[in-house]
C-alpha positions as CSV (number, residue, x, y, z in Angstrom):
1,M,34.0,1.3,15.5
2,A,31.5,-1.4,17.6
3,S,27.9,-0.4,17.4
4,Q,27.9,0.3,20.9
5,D,30.1,3.4,20.3
6,W,27.0,4.8,18.4
7,F,25.0,4.5,22.0
8,D,28.2,5.5,24.4
9,K,29.6,8.2,22.4
10,D,28.5,11.8,22.1
11,F,30.0,13.3,19.1
12,Y,28.5,16.6,19.3
13,S,30.2,16.9,22.9
14,V,33.2,15.6,21.4
15,L,33.6,18.1,19.2
16,G,32.0,20.8,21.2
17,V,29.0,21.6,18.4
18,S,25.3,21.5,18.7
19,K,23.4,18.7,16.9
20,D,21.9,21.6,14.7
21,V,25.4,22.4,13.8
22,S,26.0,23.4,10.2
23,E,28.4,21.4,7.4
24,A,30.3,24.2,7.5
25,D,30.8,25.0,11.4
26,L,31.0,21.1,11.7
27,K,34.3,21.2,9.4
28,K,35.6,24.6,10.6
29,T,35.4,23.4,14.1
30,Y,37.2,19.9,13.4
31,R,40.0,21.4,11.5
32,K,40.5,23.6,14.1
33,L,40.9,21.2,16.6
34,A,42.8,18.7,14.3
35,R,45.7,21.0,14.1
36,K,45.5,21.3,18.0
37,Y,45.9,17.4,18.7
38,H,47.7,16.4,15.2
39,P,50.5,14.0,16.2
40,D,52.8,16.2,14.1
41,S,52.5,19.1,16.5
42,N,52.6,16.7,19.5
43,Q,55.2,14.5,19.1
44,G,55.3,11.5,22.3
45,D,52.3,13.4,23.4
46,A,49.6,10.0,24.0
47,A,46.7,12.0,25.2
48,A,47.0,14.4,22.4
49,E,47.2,10.8,20.0
50,A,44.2,9.7,21.5
51,K,41.8,13.3,21.3
52,F,43.2,13.5,17.6
53,K,41.3,9.9,17.1
54,E,38.4,10.9,18.6
55,V,38.0,13.9,17.3
56,S,38.9,12.5,13.8
57,E,36.5,9.3,14.6
58,A,33.2,11.8,15.8
59,Y,33.9,13.7,12.8
60,S,33.8,10.9,10.2
61,V,30.3,10.0,11.3
62,L,28.8,13.2,11.7
63,S,30.4,15.0,8.8
64,D,28.7,11.8,6.5
65,A,24.7,12.7,5.8
66,E,23.8,9.5,6.2
67,Q,25.7,8.4,8.6
68,R,24.9,11.7,11.0
69,K,21.1,10.7,10.3
70,E,21.7,7.2,11.3
71,Y,23.5,8.0,14.3
72,D,20.6,10.9,15.4
73,Q,18.4,7.8,15.2
74,I,20.2,5.6,17.3
75,R,20.8,7.8,20.1
76,A,17.3,8.9,19.9
77,M,15.9,5.5,20.7
78,G,19.4,3.8,22.5
79,S,18.9,5.8,25.4
80,G,19.5,2.7,27.8
81,A,19.8,-0.1,24.9
82,R,22.7,-2.3,25.3
83,F,24.4,-4.8,22.7
84,T,25.9,-7.3,25.5
85,A,26.4,-10.2,22.8
86,G,30.1,-11.5,23.2
87,G,30.6,-13.3,19.6
88,Q,29.4,-12.1,16.1
89,G,25.9,-12.6,15.5
90,G,25.0,-13.4,18.6
91,A,21.1,-12.8,20.2
92,G,21.6,-12.1,23.6
93,G,21.1,-8.1,24.5
94,F,18.6,-7.5,21.5
95,E,15.3,-6.9,23.5
96,D,15.9,-3.8,23.3
97,V,16.2,-3.2,19.7
98,F,13.3,-5.3,19.0
99,S,11.2,-3.5,21.5
100,M,11.6,-0.5,18.7
101,F,9.4,-2.4,16.7
102,N,6.6,-2.9,19.4
103,Q,7.2,-6.8,19.9
104,G,5.8,-7.7,22.9
105,R,7.9,-10.2,25.0
106,G,5.2,-13.1,23.6
107,A,5.6,-11.9,19.9
108,R,7.7,-14.0,17.7
109,Y,8.9,-13.5,14.1
110,Q,7.5,-15.8,11.4
111,N,10.4,-16.0,8.7
112,A,13.7,-15.2,8.0
113,E,12.6,-11.6,6.0
114,D,11.7,-10.3,9.5
115,F,15.2,-10.9,11.2
116,E,16.9,-9.4,7.8
117,D,15.3,-6.2,8.3
118,I,16.4,-5.7,11.9
119,F,20.0,-7.0,10.3
120,A,20.2,-4.5,7.7
121,M,19.6,-1.7,9.4
122,F,23.7,-2.7,11.0
123,N,24.9,-4.1,7.8
124,Q,25.2,-7.0,9.1
125,Q,24.5,-8.9,6.3
126,Q,25.9,-12.1,5.1
127,G,27.4,-12.9,8.9
128,A,28.8,-9.9,9.2
129,G,30.1,-8.7,12.6
130,F,29.1,-5.4,14.3
131,G,32.7,-4.0,13.4
132,S,32.0,-3.8,9.6
133,G,30.0,-1.5,7.0
134,R,29.0,1.9,8.0
135,F,28.9,1.0,11.9
136,G,32.5,-0.1,11.6
137,Q,34.4,2.2,9.7
138,S,37.8,2.9,10.8
139,T,38.4,6.5,11.6
140,G,41.1,8.9,12.5
141,G,43.5,10.6,10.7
142,F,44.1,14.4,9.2
143,R,42.5,14.2,5.8
144,G,39.7,16.3,6.2
145,Y,37.3,13.4,6.1
146,G,38.8,10.9,8.3
147,G,41.1,7.5,7.3
148,P,44.8,6.7,8.7
149,T,47.1,9.4,9.4
150,R,50.6,9.4,7.1
151,G,53.6,8.8,8.3
152,S,56.4,11.9,9.3
153,D,59.1,12.5,6.7
154,V,62.9,11.9,7.5
155,T,65.3,14.5,6.4
156,A,68.7,13.7,5.6
157,R,71.7,15.7,3.9
158,T,74.2,15.0,1.9
159,T,77.3,16.8,-0.1
160,I,78.7,15.4,-3.5
161,D,81.5,17.0,-5.9
162,F,80.6,19.0,-8.8
163,V,81.2,15.9,-10.9
164,T,78.8,13.6,-9.5
165,A,75.9,16.1,-9.5
166,T,76.5,16.5,-13.3
167,R,76.6,12.7,-14.2
168,G,74.6,11.1,-11.6
169,E,75.4,8.6,-9.4
170,T,74.1,5.9,-6.6
171,I,75.4,7.1,-3.2
172,T,74.7,5.6,0.3
173,L,73.9,7.0,3.5
174,Q,73.0,6.2,7.2
175,G,69.5,6.8,8.6
176,E,68.5,7.5,11.6
177,D,68.5,4.3,12.6
178,G,72.2,3.7,11.9
179,K,71.3,1.5,9.0
180,P,72.6,2.5,5.3
181,F,70.3,3.0,2.6
182,K,70.9,4.2,-1.1
183,V,70.1,7.3,-2.9
184,K,70.1,7.5,-6.8
185,I,71.4,10.7,-7.6
186,P,70.2,12.1,-11.1
187,A,72.4,13.5,-13.7
188,G,71.9,17.4,-13.7
189,V,70.8,17.6,-9.7
190,S,71.5,20.9,-8.7
191,D,73.0,22.6,-5.5
192,G,69.9,23.0,-2.7
193,Q,67.7,20.3,-4.7
194,K,65.5,18.1,-2.7
195,I,65.4,14.4,-3.7
196,R,62.4,12.3,-2.5
197,L,62.1,8.6,-1.5
198,R,58.6,7.5,-1.1
199,G,57.1,5.5,1.6
200,R,61.0,5.2,3.5
201,G,60.3,7.7,6.6
202,R,58.9,7.3,9.5
203,P,55.7,4.4,9.1
204,S,52.2,5.9,10.5
205,V,51.0,5.4,14.2
206,D,47.3,4.5,12.9
207,G,48.2,1.7,9.7
208,G,48.4,4.7,7.6
209,E,51.3,4.8,4.3
210,S,54.8,5.6,5.9
211,G,56.2,9.0,5.6
212,D,59.3,9.9,2.8
213,I,63.2,10.3,3.7
214,V,63.5,14.0,1.9
215,V,67.2,14.1,1.1
216,Q,68.8,17.6,0.5
217,V,71.8,17.6,-2.1
218,A,74.4,20.6,-1.7
219,V,76.9,20.4,-4.7
220,R,80.7,21.4,-3.9
221,P,81.7,24.2,-6.4
222,H,84.0,23.4,-9.2
223,P,87.5,25.5,-9.5
224,V,86.6,26.2,-13.4
225,F,83.3,25.5,-14.4
226,T,79.8,26.5,-13.0
227,R,76.4,25.7,-13.9
228,D,74.1,27.8,-15.7
229,G,71.1,25.1,-16.0
230,L,72.1,22.1,-18.2
231,N,75.0,24.7,-19.3
232,L,78.4,24.7,-18.0
233,R,80.4,28.5,-17.7
234,V,83.9,28.8,-18.0
235,T,86.0,31.7,-18.5
236,V,88.8,32.0,-20.5
237,P,91.7,34.6,-20.7
238,V,93.4,35.4,-24.1
239,T,96.1,38.0,-24.4
240,F,95.1,41.6,-26.1
241,T,96.7,40.7,-29.4
242,E,95.0,37.5,-29.3
243,A,91.3,39.2,-28.6
244,A,92.8,42.2,-30.8
245,L,94.4,40.2,-34.0
246,G,92.3,37.2,-33.6
247,A,93.7,33.3,-32.5
248,T,92.6,29.9,-32.3
249,I,92.5,28.6,-28.6
250,E,92.3,25.9,-26.4
251,V,89.5,25.6,-24.1
252,P,88.7,22.7,-21.3
253,T,85.9,20.6,-21.2
254,L,84.4,18.7,-17.9
255,G,86.1,15.4,-18.0
256,G,86.9,15.5,-21.8
257,D,89.6,16.5,-23.9
258,P,89.8,20.2,-24.9
259,V,88.0,21.7,-27.5
260,R,89.5,24.3,-30.4
261,L,88.1,28.0,-30.7
262,R,88.5,30.2,-32.8
263,V,88.4,34.0,-31.5
264,A,87.7,36.6,-34.0
265,P,89.9,39.4,-34.4
266,G,89.1,42.5,-32.3
267,T,86.8,40.2,-29.8
268,P,86.0,42.6,-26.2
269,S,85.8,40.9,-22.9
270,G,82.6,39.4,-21.9
271,R,81.8,37.5,-25.4
272,V,80.5,34.1,-25.4
273,L,81.9,31.1,-27.2
274,R,79.3,28.4,-27.7
275,V,80.3,24.9,-27.9
276,K,77.1,22.8,-28.4
277,G,76.6,19.3,-27.0
278,R,79.4,20.0,-24.2
279,G,77.3,20.9,-21.2
280,V,75.1,18.8,-18.8
281,E,73.5,15.5,-20.6
282,T,70.2,14.3,-18.7
283,S,66.9,12.7,-19.7
284,K,65.5,15.8,-20.2
285,G,68.2,17.2,-22.8
286,T,71.6,18.3,-23.1
287,G,73.3,21.5,-22.8
288,D,76.1,23.5,-24.1
289,L,79.6,24.5,-22.9
290,L,79.9,28.6,-22.6
291,A,83.3,29.9,-22.8
292,E,83.6,33.5,-21.6
293,V,86.6,35.6,-23.1
294,Q,88.1,37.8,-20.5
295,V,91.1,40.0,-22.2
296,A,94.4,39.8,-19.8
297,V,95.8,42.9,-19.2
298,P,100.1,42.1,-18.6
299,S,100.6,43.2,-15.0
300,H,104.4,44.2,-16.3
301,L,106.3,45.1,-19.0
302,D,109.6,45.3,-20.6
303,D,111.3,48.5,-22.2
304,A,110.5,46.8,-25.6
305,A,106.9,45.6,-24.9
306,R,106.5,49.1,-23.7
307,E,107.9,51.1,-26.3
308,A,106.1,49.0,-28.8
309,L,103.2,49.9,-26.6
310,E,103.7,53.2,-26.9
311,R,104.4,53.7,-30.7
312,F,100.7,51.6,-31.0
313,H,99.1,54.2,-28.7
314,S,100.2,56.8,-30.8
315,L,98.8,54.9,-33.9
316,E,95.3,53.7,-32.6
317,P,92.0,55.7,-33.5
318,K,91.9,58.5,-31.1
319,E,88.0,57.3,-30.0
320,N,87.2,57.8,-26.2
321,P,85.6,54.1,-25.6
322,R,83.8,55.5,-22.5
323,A,82.0,58.4,-24.6
324,D,78.4,56.5,-25.4
325,L,78.8,55.3,-21.6
326,M,79.1,58.8,-20.3
327,S,76.6,60.5,-23.1
328,K,73.7,57.8,-21.8
329,A,74.6,58.4,-18.0
330,Q,73.6,61.8,-18.7
331,G,70.6,61.9,-20.6
C-alpha cells in the first residue's frame, strides 16, 4: 500500500465503525464483512472481490495497534498533505510534511541525521520506497489478519475395483481443464474416502497458495470378500454333517491360493475362523482373513437321506435349542 493511501482512504468508514471502536468489535465487524464479500461466496463478482480486498486492507491496518496509531497520526496531520514525487526517494511534495516539524520556508537541515528522522517515520531506510515496510504491507485475504487468499479446492471422483483398493495403485484422472493428472491410491483405501492433492486446485486470485484437488474414491463391491478395517471377511458354507462331525475345508483368499481350515465338531453357524496375515496389507499394518461358517441346509432330500435323518431325529437329544431364548424374552 502506497503512503498516499493513508491520507486518501478512511479505513474506519470502509469497515463502518467509529474511530474509538474496540478491538473485539473491530474483529467482529471485519469477519461479518469478509464472509459477505469473500470470493468463494461470490464467484465471478468483480465488485465483491474488490470490496473484499478493501475491507481486508482496512482491517490489516486497524487491527495492528502500532499501525493503527501511526495511521491515526498521519490522518490527523495529513488533511491536505500530498506526496507527489514520481519516483522512489524523490524530494518533491514534502513541504507539507516538513511543516509539521515547524520548519519555515527558509529553514535548512544541517546534516543527514535530520533527514533520517523524517524517513524513519515512513520506514524509508536504505532507499526503500513508500510501498514497503509497515506503510507498504500487502493486504487482502480471509485469514482474520489479512494476507493473500487461498485458491479454491477442486473435487474429483473415481471408482476403483476392490482389489485395487486393497493393494493400491497409481491411476490417471482428467482435470477440469481436460488435462490428465495422476493420483496415487494408497493400499487399504476405503469406499467414500477422500484423497487430497495439495496445491493442485484453482490458483489464488491475489498471489496466495493454490487450492487442492480432493478426489473422492468409490470402491466396487467384491462378489466374495468384504472389508472390516484391515481385515477381509468371507462367508464359508459347510454341510450339516461337516459342522456336526467336524471337517477340514478350503477357504479362498484374495488373489492367492486357498487355505485349509479345520472345522471343529459341533461348529454352529456364525462361528468365525481366523487366518492370520491374509487381510489387507498397508504401511500401518496387515489384517487377517475372517471366515464365517454358515451351515447349509439341503433343500432337496432323496428317500434314503430323509429316512436317515428321521432315524437321527429319533436318536438326537430332546433338548429345545430355543428354550434359553424364550426364557430371556419373557423375563
